[in-house]
C-alpha positions as CSV (number, residue, x, y, z in Angstrom):
1,M,207.1,167.9,24.2
2,E,210.0,170.4,23.8
3,H,208.9,171.1,20.2
4,I,205.4,172.3,21.1
5,T,204.7,175.8,19.8
6,L,202.1,178.3,21.0
7,L,199.8,177.3,18.1
8,L,200.2,173.6,18.9
9,A,199.5,174.2,22.6
10,I,196.3,176.1,21.7
11,V,195.2,173.2,19.5
12,V,195.9,170.6,22.3
13,V,193.9,172.7,24.8
14,T,191.1,173.1,22.3
15,A,191.1,169.3,21.7
16,L,190.8,168.6,25.4
17,V,187.9,171.1,25.6
18,F,186.2,169.1,22.8
19,D,187.0,165.9,24.8
20,F,185.3,167.6,27.9
21,T,182.2,168.4,25.9
22,N,182.2,164.9,24.5
23,G,182.1,163.6,28.0
24,F,179.1,165.5,29.2
25,H,177.4,165.2,25.8
26,D,177.6,161.4,25.9
27,T,177.0,160.7,29.6
28,A,173.5,159.8,28.6
29,N,174.8,156.9,26.6
30,A,175.8,155.0,29.7
31,M,173.6,156.4,32.4
32,A,170.3,157.6,31.0
33,T,168.4,154.3,31.4
34,T,170.0,153.6,34.8
35,I,168.9,157.0,36.1
36,S,165.4,156.9,34.6
37,T,164.6,153.5,36.1
38,G,166.0,154.4,39.5
39,A,168.8,151.9,39.5
40,L,171.3,154.6,40.6
41,K,171.0,158.1,41.9
42,P,172.0,160.7,39.2
43,K,175.3,161.9,40.8
44,T,176.4,158.4,41.7
45,A,175.7,157.2,38.2
46,V,177.8,160.0,36.5
47,A,180.6,159.5,39.0
48,M,180.8,155.8,38.2
49,S,180.7,156.5,34.5
50,A,183.5,159.1,34.8
51,V,185.8,156.6,36.5
52,L,185.2,153.8,34.0
53,N,185.6,156.3,31.0
54,L,189.0,157.0,32.4
55,V,189.9,153.3,32.7
56,G,188.6,152.6,29.2
57,A,190.8,155.3,27.6
58,F,193.9,153.1,28.4
59,L,192.5,149.8,26.9
60,S,193.1,150.4,23.2
61,V,194.4,152.8,20.6
62,E,192.9,151.4,17.4
63,V,190.3,154.1,17.0
64,A,193.0,156.8,17.7
65,K,195.1,155.4,14.8
66,T,192.1,155.4,12.5
67,I,191.6,159.2,13.1
68,S,195.3,160.2,13.2
69,G,196.2,158.4,10.0
70,G,193.1,157.3,8.2
71,I,190.4,159.9,7.6
72,I,192.5,162.6,6.0
73,N,196.0,162.6,4.4
74,E,198.5,163.8,7.0
75,E,200.9,165.2,4.4
76,G,200.4,168.9,3.7
77,I,197.8,169.4,6.5
78,R,198.6,172.4,8.7
79,T,198.0,172.6,12.4
80,E,195.5,175.4,11.8
81,V,193.3,172.8,10.1
82,I,193.0,170.8,13.3
83,F,192.1,173.9,15.2
84,A,189.3,174.8,12.8
85,A,188.0,171.3,12.9
86,L,187.7,171.3,16.6
87,V,185.9,174.6,16.6
88,G,183.2,173.2,14.3
89,A,182.9,170.0,16.5
90,I,182.7,172.0,19.8
91,L,180.0,174.4,18.7
92,W,177.8,171.6,17.2
93,N,178.2,169.6,20.5
94,L,177.1,172.6,22.5
95,L,174.2,173.4,20.3
96,T,172.8,169.9,20.3
97,W,173.3,169.7,24.1
98,L,171.2,172.9,24.4
99,L,168.4,171.3,22.4
100,G,168.7,168.1,24.4
101,L,169.4,166.1,21.3
102,P,171.7,163.0,21.6
103,S,173.7,163.6,18.4
104,S,177.1,162.2,17.6
105,S,180.2,163.9,19.0
106,S,182.2,161.6,16.8
107,H,180.5,162.7,13.6
108,A,180.8,166.3,14.8
109,L,184.6,165.8,15.0
110,F,184.7,164.0,11.6
111,G,182.6,166.7,9.9
112,G,184.8,169.5,11.3
113,L,187.9,167.7,10.2
114,I,186.7,166.9,6.7
115,G,185.4,170.4,6.2
116,A,188.6,172.1,7.4
117,A,190.8,169.7,5.4
118,V,188.8,170.3,2.1
119,M,189.0,174.1,2.6
120,S,192.7,173.8,3.2
121,A,193.9,171.3,0.5
122,G,190.9,170.3,-1.6
123,W,189.1,167.0,-1.8
124,S,192.3,165.1,-2.3
125,A,193.1,165.7,1.4
126,V,190.2,163.3,2.3
127,N,190.5,159.5,2.3
128,A,187.0,158.7,0.9
129,P,187.3,154.8,1.2
130,T,188.2,155.1,4.9
131,I,185.3,157.4,5.6
132,V,182.9,155.1,3.9
133,T,184.1,151.9,5.5
134,K,185.0,153.1,9.0
135,V,182.6,156.0,9.5
136,L,179.5,156.0,7.3
137,I,178.8,152.3,7.2
138,P,179.1,152.0,11.0
139,A,176.9,155.1,11.4
140,V,174.1,153.4,9.6
141,A,174.7,149.8,10.9
142,A,175.4,150.4,14.5
143,P,172.0,151.8,15.7
144,I,170.2,149.2,13.6
145,V,172.2,146.3,15.0
146,A,172.0,147.6,18.6
147,G,168.3,148.3,18.2
148,L,167.5,144.8,16.9
149,A,169.7,143.2,19.6
150,A,168.0,145.2,22.3
151,M,164.5,144.4,21.0
152,L,165.2,140.7,20.9
153,A,166.9,140.8,24.3
154,T,164.0,142.6,25.8
155,R,161.5,140.1,24.4
156,L,163.6,137.2,25.6
157,T,163.9,138.7,29.1
158,Y,160.2,139.1,29.4
159,K,159.5,135.6,28.1
160,I,161.9,134.1,30.6
161,G,160.4,136.0,33.5
162,A,156.8,135.6,32.3
163,K,155.8,133.5,35.4
164,T,157.5,135.6,37.9
165,D,156.4,138.7,39.7
166,E,157.8,141.7,37.9
167,K,158.2,143.7,41.1
168,H,160.3,140.9,42.7
169,T,162.6,140.6,39.7
170,A,163.0,144.4,39.2
171,K,165.7,144.6,41.9
172,G,167.8,142.0,40.2
173,Y,167.5,143.7,36.9
174,R,168.5,147.0,38.5
175,V,171.7,145.4,39.7
176,G,172.2,144.1,36.2
177,Q,171.7,147.6,34.8
178,I,174.4,148.9,37.0
179,A,176.8,146.3,35.7
180,S,175.8,146.9,32.0
181,A,176.0,150.7,32.5
182,G,179.5,150.3,33.7
183,L,180.3,148.2,30.7
184,V,178.9,150.9,28.4
185,S,181.0,153.5,30.2
186,L,184.1,151.4,29.8
187,A,183.3,150.9,26.1
188,H,182.7,154.6,25.7
189,G,186.2,155.3,27.0
190,T,187.8,152.8,24.6
191,N,186.1,154.5,21.7
192,D,185.3,158.2,22.3
193,A,188.4,159.1,24.4
194,Q,190.5,157.8,21.6
195,K,189.1,160.2,19.1
196,T,190.7,163.1,21.0
197,M,193.9,161.1,21.3
198,G,193.9,160.7,17.5
199,I,193.2,164.4,16.8
200,I,196.0,165.5,19.2
201,T,198.4,162.9,17.6
202,L,197.5,164.3,14.2
203,A,198.3,167.8,15.4
204,L,201.7,166.5,16.7
205,V,202.3,165.0,13.3
206,T,201.7,168.3,11.5
207,Q,204.3,169.9,13.7
208,G,206.8,167.1,13.3
209,V,206.7,166.2,17.0
210,V,205.9,162.6,16.2
211,S,206.2,160.6,13.0
212,P,203.2,159.7,10.9
213,G,201.6,156.4,12.0
214,S,202.8,156.7,15.6
215,N,200.7,155.6,18.5
216,P,199.5,158.4,20.8
217,P,202.2,159.4,23.4
218,L,201.4,158.5,27.1
219,W,200.7,162.1,28.1
220,V,198.1,162.3,25.3
221,I,196.4,159.2,26.5
222,V,196.3,160.4,30.1
223,S,195.1,163.9,29.4
224,A,192.4,162.7,27.0
225,G,191.2,160.2,29.5
226,V,191.0,162.8,32.3
227,A,189.2,165.3,30.2
228,I,186.5,163.0,29.1
229,A,186.1,161.7,32.7
230,L,185.6,165.3,34.0
231,G,183.1,166.0,31.3
232,T,181.2,162.8,32.1
233,Y,181.1,163.7,35.8
234,L,179.6,167.1,35.0
235,G,176.7,165.3,33.5
236,G,174.8,166.2,30.3
237,W,171.5,166.3,32.1
238,R,169.5,167.6,29.1
239,I,170.4,164.7,26.9
240,I,170.1,162.2,29.8
241,R,166.5,163.4,30.2
242,T,165.8,162.9,26.4
243,M,167.2,159.4,26.3
244,G,165.8,158.3,29.7
245,K,162.3,159.9,29.5
246,G,161.8,161.4,26.1
247,L,162.3,158.4,23.7
248,T,160.3,155.8,25.6
249,D,159.4,154.8,29.2
250,L,161.8,152.1,30.3
251,R,161.6,149.5,32.9
252,P,164.6,147.8,34.5
253,Q,164.4,144.8,32.2
254,Q,164.5,147.0,29.2
255,G,167.3,149.2,30.5
256,F,169.4,146.1,31.1
257,A,168.8,144.8,27.6
258,A,169.5,148.2,26.0
259,Q,172.7,148.8,27.8
260,T,174.1,145.3,27.3
261,S,173.3,145.4,23.6
262,A,174.9,148.8,23.1
263,A,178.0,147.9,25.1
264,T,178.5,144.8,22.9
265,V,178.3,146.7,19.7
266,I,180.6,149.5,20.9
267,L,183.3,147.1,22.2
268,A,183.3,145.0,19.0
269,S,183.6,148.2,16.9
270,S,186.5,149.5,19.1
271,H,188.3,146.2,18.6
272,L,187.9,146.5,14.8
273,G,189.0,150.1,14.8
274,F,185.6,151.4,13.6
275,S,185.0,154.9,14.9
276,L,181.3,154.5,15.3
277,S,179.0,156.9,17.2
278,T,178.3,155.6,20.7
279,T,175.4,158.0,20.9
280,Q,173.7,156.4,17.9
281,S,174.4,152.9,19.2
282,C,172.9,153.6,22.6
283,S,169.9,155.6,21.2
284,G,169.1,152.7,18.8
285,A,169.3,150.3,21.7
286,V,166.9,152.4,23.8
287,M,164.4,152.5,20.9
288,G,164.8,148.7,20.4
289,A,164.1,148.1,24.1
290,G,161.1,150.3,23.9
291,L,159.6,148.3,21.1
292,G,160.6,145.0,22.6
293,R,158.2,145.2,25.6
294,K,154.6,144.3,24.9
295,G,152.7,147.6,25.1
296,G,155.9,149.6,24.9
297,V,156.1,152.4,22.4
298,V,158.7,154.9,21.1
299,R,157.9,158.6,21.0
300,W,158.6,159.1,17.3
301,S,158.3,162.8,17.4
302,T,161.4,162.9,19.7
303,A,163.1,160.2,17.6
304,T,162.5,162.2,14.4
305,R,164.2,165.3,15.8
306,M,167.1,163.1,16.8
307,F,167.3,161.5,13.4
308,V,167.4,165.0,11.8
309,A,170.2,166.0,14.1
310,W,172.2,162.8,13.1
311,G,171.8,163.6,9.5
312,L,172.9,167.3,9.9
313,T,175.9,166.6,12.2
314,L,178.5,165.8,9.5
315,P,177.6,168.6,7.1
316,A,176.9,171.3,9.8
317,A,180.1,170.7,11.6
318,G,181.9,170.5,8.3
319,L,180.6,173.9,7.2
320,V,181.7,175.5,10.5
321,G,185.0,173.8,10.3
322,A,185.5,175.0,6.7
323,G,184.5,178.6,7.7
324,A,186.9,178.5,10.6
325,E,189.7,177.2,8.3
326,F,189.0,180.0,5.9
327,L,189.6,182.6,8.7
328,T,192.8,180.9,9.9
329,Q,194.2,181.1,6.4
330,Q,194.2,184.9,6.8
331,G,197.0,184.8,9.3
332,P,197.4,185.4,13.1
333,W,194.4,187.7,13.2
334,G,192.2,185.1,11.6
335,I,193.3,182.5,14.2
336,A,192.5,185.0,17.0
337,A,189.1,185.7,15.4
338,V,188.2,182.0,15.3
339,A,189.2,181.7,19.0
340,V,187.0,184.7,19.9
341,L,184.1,183.3,18.0
342,L,184.5,180.0,19.7
343,V,184.4,181.5,23.2
344,A,181.6,183.9,22.3
345,G,179.4,181.2,20.8
346,S,180.0,178.9,23.8
347,A,179.1,181.7,26.2
348,V,175.8,182.5,24.3
349,I,174.8,178.8,24.3
350,W,175.6,178.5,28.0
351,T,173.5,181.6,28.8
352,L,170.5,180.3,26.9
353,S,170.7,177.0,28.7
354,R,170.2,178.8,32.1
355,R,166.7,179.8,31.1
356,K,165.4,176.3,31.7
357,P,168.1,174.5,33.6
358,V,168.0,170.7,33.9
359,D,170.2,169.1,36.6
360,Q,170.4,166.1,38.8
361,H,167.4,167.3,40.8
362,N,164.9,167.4,38.0
363,V,166.3,165.2,35.3
364,T,163.7,162.5,36.0
365,A,160.8,164.8,36.7
366,D,157.6,164.5,34.7
367,D,156.4,168.0,35.0
368,L,159.1,170.0,33.1
369,D,157.8,172.5,30.6
370,D,159.7,170.8,27.8
371,A,158.4,167.3,28.5
372,E,157.7,165.5,25.2
373,P,154.1,164.6,24.7
374,A,153.1,161.2,23.2
375,G,152.9,161.6,19.4
376,V,150.2,160.4,17.0
377,V,152.0,157.2,16.2
378,T,152.6,156.4,19.9
379,T,148.9,157.0,20.8
380,A,147.7,154.8,17.9
381,I,150.0,152.0,18.9
382,A,149.0,152.2,22.5
383,A,145.3,152.1,21.5
384,V,145.6,148.8,19.7
385,T,148.0,147.1,22.1
386,P,146.4,144.1,23.9
387,P,145.9,144.7,27.6
388,P,148.1,142.7,30.0
389,A,146.8,139.3,31.2
390,G,144.2,139.5,33.9
391,S,143.1,143.1,33.0
392,V,140.1,141.9,30.8
393,A,138.3,140.3,33.8
394,A,138.9,143.4,35.9
395,V,137.5,145.7,33.2
396,A,134.4,143.4,32.8
397,D,133.9,143.4,36.5
398,E,134.0,147.2,36.6
399,D,131.5,147.3,33.7
400,L,129.0,145.1,35.6
401,K,129.2,147.5,38.6
402,T,128.4,150.5,36.4
403,T,124.8,151.8,36.7
404,I,123.0,152.2,33.4
405,P,121.5,155.7,33.5
406,A,117.7,155.9,33.3
407,P,116.1,157.7,30.2
408,A,115.0,161.3,30.5
409,P,111.5,161.8,32.0
410,S,110.4,163.6,28.9
411,D,110.4,160.3,26.9
412,P,107.2,158.4,27.9
413,A,107.9,155.6,25.4
414,A,111.2,154.6,26.9
415,P,111.3,151.3,28.7
416,P,112.2,151.3,32.4
417,A,115.8,151.1,33.3
418,P,117.1,147.8,34.6
419,A,118.3,147.7,38.2
420,A,122.0,148.2,38.8
421,A,124.0,145.1,39.5
422,V,125.1,144.9,43.1
């Protein structure tokens, strides 16, 4: 660490700030369903997630190697490029957090990195095949695979427990949710914490502190793990609310199926070095679980806004990263200007978030002003969904007890009303 310059130190601190925002931005991935179904209290859930994120950061470095030596060409990349990329990623993370949208912190980082690298050295600085195979394809496949797996798991779960009382089995599924949520948190640490490790290692390569292709040093692994754990403990309550209450109404069986499916996809991708979006995987699993229950529906108005955010993440973060890199090319005053813009933008977003605060006390409330109403598609699906077994007889019985109103006295030709059933 004796070769670390002031600029490199600024980049390392900024990377850890990004890691912190990644933590509270993605807490919902592991704990939204657990909190919304009541399996764990909000603060207990985020504390458990924070600890397991820290543990997961030490389990693998495959994703870190993909970022530090795969997405862009290390040769000719300046340290300022890394700084500009992080600025784009942080601002997009904060903006989507303000809006309560579970967008991808990973893609925000990739977008910022690509935009800054292209502005600095042209398109030749980007490894297009790596981006396609290890970023874009997983981005499309992961939520689909996780969603289908969660939908099938939910249907299987309800089929197995069809002859049991749902209230009696709910406690067991809540215990299973806690275990599966812990697995998602562990998987999140093995994937997302490594992205910051990779970006810091890339910055160290640009300064000649470590050689290209090196694994992250131990101090990088520890600091990245601690930063994402602290961010996770803070809790991204706005996004937790969207995933736990805004996309669909989950029961313990669905929450267990969603989290188990998402964790499986994330862990498999981490093992293969695919830097996928844990947010997209978990969101896809939640939607799949919502569709897997008979009578369950997805609020497609919320889902549509989320899909739009997913599509905008790479280009939006890339444009901000490119703009920040343009300023850093102007010299020390440009770097200072980018730092000031980052702090000012973060302060503005934080101030706006205080107008309608969401925290552990109201994250599961149903009466917030910004609660998402059921959309047209949701209402239509609910209208044609067959009622649960036993409800038809109850409805018929209620109909028999309903008194048929007598005709108005002004109509002498009307037949007398039949007597009400007793």
